[in-house]
Structures are given as structure tokens and as C-alpha cells.
N, C-alpha and C positions, 0 to 999 in steps of 0.2 A: 570510262570515267567521263563525266560531263565537264564542260568548261567552266561551270559555276561552282565546282567543288575543288578543293585542294587536298591531296592526301599527303600527310606527313609520314615519312618513312617509319616503319615499325609501329605505327598506330593503327588499330583495327577499325577506325571510323574516319569519315570525311568531315572536314570543317568547312562550312560555307564561307565565301569571301567576306561577308558582313554578318558575323554571328550575332544572335540575339543575346540579351543579358542573361537569360536562362542558360543558353549554351555556354557562355563564358563561365558562369558559376559552376555548371556541371563539369566543364573541362578542368577548372581550377580544383574542384573538390576531388576529381578523379586523380589528378596529378599529385595532390597532397595527401590522399588517403594513405593511412599508415604512418604519417608523419605528425608529430605533435610538438608544438613549441609552447612552452609556458615559462613565465618568470614572474618574480615579485620585485617591485621597485619601491623601496621605502625611503622617501625623501625627508622624513621627519627627523629632527635632531634627537639624538639619544637623550633621554632624561626620564625623570620620575618625580612624583610628588608624594611625600610621606609625612606622618605626624611624628614629632619628637616630644616625648612625655617628660614632665617635670619630676616624676617619682622614679625615674630610672637613671642608671649611670650611663656609660657609653653605649650608644645604640647603633648597631650596624645598619647602614643604609642599603646594603646590597649592591653598592656601586664599587667596582674595582677600577682603580685609576692607574694609568701609566705615568711614568716620570715625564714631566713637561706638558702633560695634558691640561688644557684650559678647562676650568670648572667655574660655574656660576651658581651660587646659593642665594635664594631669595625667599624670605618669609612672606607667605601670602595671607595668613590669617592666624588668629589664636592669641591667647593670653595665658600666662601661668604665674604661679607664686603670688598668693594673696598675702601681702605683707606691707603695711599693717592691715587689719581686717577691713575689707571693702575696697582695697587698692590692689589691682592686678597689674602685673608687669608684662611688657612685651619683650621681644627677643633682643632688644638693645639694652635691656635693664631698666628702661623708663617705665613709669615716671620717676624722676629724681634718682638716677643711678648712683649707687654707692660703691666705692672702691676701697677695699680693705688696705691694700698696700703693704701688709706685713707678711713675710714669708711663712709665718706660722698659721695663717688663715686656712680655713678648710677648702676654699675654692681652688680648683685646678689652676686657674690663672688669677692669682691674688692682686695683680696690677691692672686688671680689667674689671668692668662693671659686674657686680653680683647679678645673677639671673640672666645674663646675656647668653646668647647661643654661641657655642664654641665647637670646634671640629678638630679632628686629627686624622692623619693618614697612617694606617697600619695599627696593630694592637699596641705597639710600644711607641708610636709616633709622638712628637711634641705637639701639645695643643696650641691652637691659635684662635683668635677672635673672629667670629662671623658676624654677630649682631643681626640686623635686619637684612643685610645684603653684603655679599662678598664675591669678588671675582679674582681668581688666582690661578697660577700654574702649579701643578703638583710637583713638589720638590723631591718626591720619591714615589715609587710604585707601591700600591697596597689598597686595602679597603678603606672607604671613607666612613668615619664614625662621627656622630653628633651627640651633643648633650647640652645641658644648662651649666653655666659657670656657678655651681652651687654645690655645697656638701663635699663629702669625701670623694676620692677618686672613683670608686665603684658604686657606692650606695649613698644617695642623697639623704640628708638627715631631716627629721621632723615631718615626714610624709607629705611633701608638697603636692599640690593639685594643678591640673591644667596641662595644655600642650600647645605647640605651635606647628603650623603646617609649613613645610619647606619644599620649595621647588628646586630640583637639582638638574642642571643642564651641563653636559660634558661632551667633548668631541670624542670620536672614535676612529 
């Protein structure tokens, strides 16, 4: 064995005292051969964007919430409900929101603006106002549903048109 090489026990080759980059890479690849390390790191916030249509009742967002989970709903675009002709409404019920206020009204939330975006958690959950923006903590676990505050519970009346696009952000 020469004085310029060092032999590491149980290794079948000699490593020079100042190995080249190629030697280091070759040594590292030899040591790691047969070993694989892979992982995925997703730092994005859980969320999704979807359309909510005026001519449908409760629409499943595909988001399952846990009790206490923070949720942010934000309408990013869209108009629905042409009433009167030529006047389209946004998710807050504007322009000129109208509130029925009578328990016999058709709206799921008669004390909130007609045509406003509303939500509920679970198939039997109590509806609540979203409008253009809402941040809340889920009061129960379940799927998140959205719809317009218009018409009967399951089927809106008079075949309304339009949709609003909603961004949903939630913690996991």
C-alpha cells in the first residue's frame, strides 16, 4: 500500500487523500446504490374554486369539514338572477337587495337578501349567509353545501340563469 492512498476497512478500493469531484460522486453513488428516498411536500393551502349555479338547489362543494375548522368563502366572479330584465345580481343580492322577512317566503333564509349566496354544513344543517365573503369556524362536521337564497329548499322556481364562482379555503 502506498503512503498516498488510504484503505477503509472492508472496502475493495483505495481512496486518495484528496479525491477528485468525480471520485466523490462515484463513491457517493456506490454507497447509496440500492437506496431511494423520495417525498412530496405540498405547502399549498387546501382549497378549491367552483361554480354555484342559480338553477340548482343545494350544491355539494366536495369539501368535508371538521368541527372547529376555519373556512373562507370568497366570490371571485359571476352574476345570476336577471330580475328585472337587464339587471343581474351578485352574490350579496345587489343591486338593491330585497328581504322578504316573512316566514312564509320561499327563500331558505327569508330574513336575508334574496339572491344572496348561502351555505350549510351537512345535508340537514342550518343555512347561513355567505354573500360575497364569509370567514367562519365550522360549528359541526360535514360536507359544505352552497346555493342561492332563492326559491324552494331543493328546486329554485322560474328557471333562473347565471352562476357565481366561489373560492373555498379551509385548514386541514
